[in-house]
N, C-alpha and C positions, 0 to 999 in steps of 0.2 A: 390150765384153767387160770392161773394166775396171770398168765399173759392176757388172755380174753378179757378177765377182770380190769387189768390196765387199759386195754384198748375201749371199753366200755365206759370206764368212768372218763377217759379222755374225751369221749363222744357226748358224755354228757356236760362236762365242763365246757367244751366247745360249743355245744348247743345253747347253755345258758348265757354265755358271753356275745355268742352271734345275736340272738334274738333280743337281749337286753341291750346290747350295743355299749357294755360294760367291759372295762378291764382296770387292772391294776395301775397300770401305765398312764391311762386316761384319767385316773384319779389325781395324779401329779399335775398333767397338763391343764387340767379344769382347775385347779387350785392355784397354780403359779400364772398361768396365761388370763383365765377369766376371773380368777378370784372368786370362784364360784365351789364352794366347801361342801356340796352335797354328794358328791362321788368319794371324795376323801372319808367322810364321815360314815358312809355306806363301808368303805375298805376296814375303817377302824372298827365298826360293829360286826363284819365278818371275821376280822382278827380275833377281836373279844369273845363272840360266841364259840369259834374253834379253838380257842384257848381254853375256856371252861371245859369244851370236850376232851382236851389233850390233858386236863389236869385230872378229870375224872377216870379216864381210860388209864392214865398212869396209876391212879391210886389202886385202882383194883386190878392192877398187875396184868391189862391187858395190852398194853405196849409200853415199849422202853424209850425214855425221852433223854437223850444224851446231848447235852449242849458244850462240844468241846471246846478247847482254846482257840483263838483265832487272831489274826494280824488285824489290828486297827488299821494300820496304814494300807495293807493290802484291799481290805473291805471298802474303807473309805475313797480310795484312788480309784479302784476299781467300779465302785458304785457311781462314783461322779460322772466318769468315763461312759458307763450304762445310760446314765441320765441325759446326757449330751445327746448319746445316739438315739434313743427314742423321741427326743426332740426334732431330732433332724430327719427321723424316718416314723418308724412305727415301734410299740413295745414287742416283748418276746411272744405273747399269746397274739398279738395282733399281726404278727407276721404271719403265723400260721393261719389265723381266720381269712386276712387279707389273700394269700395265696390261695385258700380255699374257694376262697368268691371269685377268682378269676382276674384279680389286679395283676398285672404284669409287675408292677412297681413292688407289689408285695411277695412275688415268686422270686422277685432277684433281692431284696431284703432279706429273705427267709434263707436263701441261696449263700450270700454273705455272711449272714448269723451263723449258720452251720459250717461253712468253711472256716472261718477266724476262729470260732470256739473249738473245733477240733484241733487246728493248728497251736492254739494257747494251751490246750489241755494236755495234747500228746506231741506236738511237732515243733517247729522252728521257734514258736513264742513261747515254749514251755518254759526254759531257763530263765526268761524276764518273770515269769509269775512265781516262780519258785522263789527267786531272789526276793521279791517285793513282799513275799509271806514269811519272811525272816524276821521282820522289825515288828515293835511294839504287838509281842504275842499277850494276850491276856486271856484272863476266865471269861465265859461268855454267859454262866446261868444268872439269870437276874435274881431269882428268891435266893440261893447263895450269899449273893454279893449285899441284898436287903436285910438278910437275916428272917424273910417271912414265908409262911406259904405260898406255893405256885397258886391255889386255888384263890387265896386272898387277892394277890395281884389280878387275876383274870377276873375275878367279880368287878373289882373296881377299875379295870378298864372298860368293862360292858356298862356300867352304871354311867362312866364319863360320857362314853360313846353313844349311848341312848338319847343323855342328855343333849348333848351337841347336835345329834342329828334330827330331835325334833325341833331345835331351835332354829337349824337350817331349814328345815321342812317350811316353817313357818315365814323364815325371811324371803324364801323365792316363793312363797305361795303357791306350792304344789297342790295338785288336785288330789284325791284320796286315791285314785287310780294309779296316779304317778308314785305316790307314797307307798301304797301295796307293793308296787313294781320292786321297789329299791330294797324294801323289806325281804321279799321273797328272795331277791338276787344275792343278799348277804346271807340268809339262811341256806339257800342251795349251794353256794360255794362253800359256806362252813360244813356244811354235811358232806361234800364231795372231798373236802380236804381231810376229814376224819376218817372218812372211809379208806382214803390213801393211807393214812398214817396204820391203821389196821392191816392193811395190804403188805405196807412195808416192813411192819412187823413180822408179819407170818410169812413174808418171802425171804427177811434176812435183808432186803437192802436198806433199811432203816429208813428214819423221817416219813414224809409223805411227799405229795406231788411236787414237780419242779419242771422247769423247761429246759433251761442252759445246759445242766450237767447230761440228761438224755440227748440234747441236740448235739453235743460234742461226740457224746460215744456213737450215735448212729453215724456220723461223719468217719470215725475210726472203722466201724462195720464197713460202711461203702468202702474204705481204702484196703481194709486186710481181709475181708468175708468169713470173720471170726465174729460166731453166733454169741461167745462168751460175752460179747458187750451189749446184748440186747435182754433187757429184762421188761418186766412190766411198765417201767417208767419210760421207756422208750415206745413202747406200744402206746401207752398214754398221749405223748405229744402228736404221734401219727392220729389216733383218734380225733384230738383237736381240729386236725387239716381235715380228714375225711367227712367229720360231721360238718364243718361249715360249708364245703362244698355240698353237701346233700342237702342241707337246710337251704341253702340258696337256690338249688336246682328245683326242689318241692316248691318253694315259693314263684318260681319261673323268672328268677331275677338273675340266673348265671349268663355270663357271655365274658369274652375276652376284652380287658377294658385296654384302651390305648395309652402309651405312656408317653411323657416328654422328656427331653435331655434333661432338664431339672429334677424331674421325679427320678431318672435313672440314677443321677449323681447322689441325690439324696438317700436313695435304696442301697447304694454300694456303700457310701460312706457311713451311713448310720448303722447297717447290718454290721460293718466290721467292728464300729467302736462297741456296739452291743456285745458282739461275740466274743472280745478281748475282754473287756470290762467286766461280765459277768462270770467269766472262769477265774479272773485274777480276784474278785470280791466272792469267789464260791456261794455264786447264786444271783438269780434275776429277779425280777419284781415279784416271782411268784414264790420261788425256793426261799429267798432271804426275806423278802416284805411280807408276803403272806403267809408263809409258814414258819419261819425260825422267830418270827415276832409271836406268834400264838404258842411258840414252845418256850416263849420267855427269855429269849436270847438276845444278847445285847448286840450281837452281829446284826440281827434283823433289824433293830431299831437305828445303828450306826448306817447301815445299808438304806434306808429309807431316807434319812437325812439329807444324805450325800447324792442319794439319786434325785430329790426334790433340788438341791443345789445345783447340780447339772443341769438340770431341766431350766431353771432359773437363768442361770448365765448364758445357755445356748439361746434362750428366748430374747435376752438383752442384746445379744449378737445380730439375731434374725431382726429384729426391731431396727436396730441400727441401719442393716443391708436393706430393707425394704423401704427405709424413709430416704435414702440417698438418689 
């Protein structure tokens, strides 16, 4: 039953992302590349709403929120590398979405993401990951550090996010239909993540939705055939892929997209960097930026900052290459 719930939750998540053309990684790209704050403020609203829900669920003892210690070095470096990877290719969820839509480069990107994530968590690159996680280990819980309750932090985040998203909507002269779409996206993803928190607590896996960790476990399952690597979270990411496929098929838009040599190179390199970076950072754009921030973990915010930094650096490099 839990496995089915994970699959259905992933399908819902994939449907929302596919139809809205929104993702966490696109929030960074729009902010850094286009200087468009709309997607980023939608992300912050999503995090804020989810954070209030997490605080309330925790207060009523419906879930357990444990913000464990983390390595600032590993999180910062891994997130930076992940940010570079998503600017070269696509984000973690976008890899599943594009693969489901029939994009060959999306399939290659997803394959490299899966392979290198598995290698970093369980295989050849595991010693590198473990080595980096030894340094600069600190406490992660923001309310404990600041000495105030989690619900107060969540409410402040929400108020700030709503103010900035209203300013952003006015600045870009968005129609009421577009504003409604963005609000619905934020609310929908927050609800999906909160359901993930409940399933995580019931199943004993902890935390909420994530993509990088389950992707690495799918790789290990494929290598060993050991079903102990399969939980609702692995079915969640499969649900994203299946949902994107059927959503595209129903609209009559599915076909195999041709690929160029340049797109192949970007898909391979970007997917590999994403897989390595996400496991070193112990989370991708979903697990760290979307979920850990809502749990009021310093890890999530450190990860967000360095992912954006990675996107920025790669944008500068690509701009110089394209101008030559």
